[in-house]
C-alpha positions as CSV (number, residue, x, y, z in Angstrom):
1,X,4.9,12.1,9.7
2,X,1.7,10.4,8.5
3,X,2.0,6.8,7.9
4,X,-0.5,5.6,5.6
5,X,-1.5,1.9,4.2
6,X,-3.1,1.6,1.0
7,X,-4.8,-1.3,-0.5
8,X,-7.6,-2.7,-2.6
9,X,-9.6,-5.9,-1.3
10,X,-12.7,-7.7,-1.8
11,X,-15.3,-8.3,0.7
12,X,-13.6,-11.1,1.9
13,X,-10.6,-9.2,2.4
14,X,-8.6,-10.8,-0.5
15,X,-5.8,-8.4,-1.8
16,X,-3.7,-10.8,-3.9
17,X,-3.5,-14.2,-5.7
18,X,-0.4,-15.8,-6.9
19,X,1.8,-12.6,-6.3
20,X,-0.9,-10.4,-8.5
21,X,-4.1,-8.4,-7.8
22,X,-6.8,-10.6,-9.2
23,X,-9.1,-7.8,-10.7
24,X,-8.7,-4.7,-12.8
25,X,-9.9,-1.2,-11.6
26,X,-8.1,1.4,-13.4
27,X,-9.9,4.1,-11.2
28,X,-8.1,2.5,-8.0
29,X,-4.9,2.5,-9.9
30,X,-5.3,6.2,-10.5
31,X,-6.2,6.8,-7.1
32,X,-3.2,4.7,-5.7
33,X,-0.9,6.9,-7.9
34,X,-2.2,10.1,-7.0
35,X,-2.1,9.4,-3.2
36,X,1.5,8.0,-3.1
37,X,3.2,10.0,-5.9
38,X,5.7,12.2,-4.4
39,X,5.9,10.4,-1.2
40,X,8.3,7.5,0.1
41,X,6.6,4.1,-0.3
42,X,7.4,1.0,1.7
43,X,6.8,-2.6,0.3
44,X,7.9,-6.0,0.9
45,X,10.2,-7.9,-1.6
46,X,7.4,-9.9,-3.1
47,X,5.4,-6.9,-3.8
48,X,8.4,-5.5,-5.5
49,X,8.8,-8.5,-7.5
50,X,5.3,-8.3,-8.5
51,X,5.6,-5.0,-10.3
52,X,6.2,-5.1,-13.9
53,X,9.8,-4.5,-14.6
54,X,8.8,-1.2,-16.6
55,X,7.3,0.3,-13.5
56,X,10.1,-0.4,-11.1
57,X,11.0,1.6,-9.3
58,X,7.7,3.3,-9.0
59,X,8.4,6.8,-10.5
60,X,8.1,9.8,-8.4
61,X,8.4,8.0,-5.2
62,X,11.3,6.9,-2.8
63,X,11.1,3.1,-3.1
64,X,11.9,1.1,0.2
65,X,11.7,-2.5,0.1
66,X,11.4,-4.7,3.3
67,X,13.4,-7.9,2.9
68,X,15.3,-10.2,5.4
69,X,18.0,-10.9,2.7
70,X,21.1,-8.5,3.6
71,X,22.4,-8.8,0.2
72,X,19.0,-8.1,-1.7
73,X,19.5,-5.0,-3.9
74,X,17.8,-3.4,-7.0
75,X,18.2,-0.5,-8.7
76,X,16.0,2.4,-7.9
77,X,15.0,0.8,-4.4
78,X,16.5,0.9,-0.9
79,X,16.6,-2.0,1.3
80,X,15.4,-2.4,4.9
81,X,15.5,-5.3,6.9
82,X,12.2,-4.5,9.0
83,X,9.2,-2.5,8.8
84,X,10.3,-0.4,11.6
85,X,13.6,0.3,9.8
86,X,12.0,1.1,6.4
87,X,9.7,3.6,8.4
88,X,12.6,5.1,10.0
89,X,14.4,5.5,6.7
90,X,11.4,6.9,5.1
91,X,11.4,9.5,7.7
92,X,15.0,10.8,6.9
93,X,15.2,14.2,5.0
94,X,15.6,13.8,1.3
95,X,16.9,16.9,-0.5
96,X,17.0,19.1,2.7
97,X,13.1,18.3,3.5
98,X,11.5,15.9,5.8
99,X,8.7,14.0,4.4
100,X,5.5,14.5,5.8
101,X,3.8,11.3,4.6
102,X,4.8,7.6,3.8
103,X,2.6,5.0,2.1
104,X,3.1,1.3,2.9
105,X,2.0,-0.5,-0.4
106,X,2.1,-4.1,0.5
107,X,1.9,-7.1,0.9
108,X,-0.3,-8.7,3.5
109,X,2.7,-9.5,6.0
110,X,4.0,-6.0,5.7
111,X,0.5,-4.5,6.3
112,X,0.1,-6.7,9.4
113,X,3.5,-5.6,10.6
114,X,2.9,-1.8,9.8
115,X,-0.6,-1.1,11.0
116,X,0.4,-0.4,14.4
117,X,2.6,2.5,13.3
118,X,-0.4,3.7,10.9
119,X,-2.5,7.0,11.0
120,X,-4.5,6.4,8.1
121,X,-5.7,3.6,5.9
122,X,-6.9,4.0,2.2
123,X,-9.1,1.0,1.3
124,X,-10.7,0.3,-2.1
125,X,-13.2,-2.1,-1.8
126,X,-13.9,-3.9,-4.9
127,X,-17.2,-6.1,-5.4
128,X,-15.5,-9.3,-6.5
129,X,-15.5,-12.9,-5.4
130,X,-12.0,-13.2,-6.5
131,X,-10.1,-16.0,-4.3
132,X,-6.9,-15.4,-3.2
133,X,-3.8,-16.3,-1.0
134,X,-3.2,-13.0,0.6
135,X,-5.5,-11.0,2.9
136,X,-5.8,-7.6,4.1
137,X,-5.5,-6.6,8.0
138,X,-8.8,-6.2,9.6
139,X,-9.1,-2.8,11.0
140,X,-10.0,-2.9,14.6
141,X,-12.4,-0.4,16.6
142,X,-9.7,2.2,16.9
143,X,-10.3,3.0,13.0
144,X,-13.0,5.3,12.0
145,X,-14.2,5.8,8.4
146,X,-13.4,9.6,7.8
147,X,-14.3,9.7,4.0
148,X,-16.3,7.5,2.0
149,X,-16.4,8.2,-1.9
150,X,-19.6,5.7,-2.3
151,X,-20.1,3.1,-4.6
152,X,-19.2,3.7,-8.5
153,X,-18.7,1.4,-11.5
154,X,-15.1,0.8,-12.9
155,X,-14.7,1.0,-16.6
156,X,-13.7,-2.7,-16.2
157,X,-17.6,-3.3,-15.0
158,X,-16.4,-4.0,-11.2
159,X,-18.1,-1.7,-8.6
160,X,-15.8,-0.2,-5.9
161,X,-15.7,2.4,-3.4
162,X,-12.7,4.0,-1.8
163,X,-12.7,4.7,2.1
164,X,-10.2,6.4,4.3
165,X,-10.0,5.5,7.7
166,X,-8.3,7.5,10.6
167,X,-7.1,6.2,14.0
168,X,-9.0,7.7,16.7
169,X,-7.4,9.1,19.6
């Protein structure tokens, strides 16, 4: 099973501020949806809470939420006590089919715990000086850029590029 991590970040690695994304790049949101649709998604409880209620659970995806609270429950979400447990849950067959891909969608603590399991990173770099309180993990030398769509300008006016990294053997 391919385990991917997907996020958007500033050049300084900021991915969030006050439990929200501090910029608006609709093209990145479209990329996020196209990439994750039809696959299980794993997120932390704070990421779940940050989603607007009308988008919870994320439609067309199995939503698995990592939380230490054994009593946590939300309609449309499955609870896991750890990232490893969430990935194991995501790999279980659904409707007689085994998933081939799972996407970890945040936040920072979950990314740092999941990167050791990952085979793919999808990183949108956003030219922004936004300050934040959550940062992306820094891919090490074992990660190689295998796709770079080049810089574009969002309808919001921000420049961005989407890069895919693959773990080298």
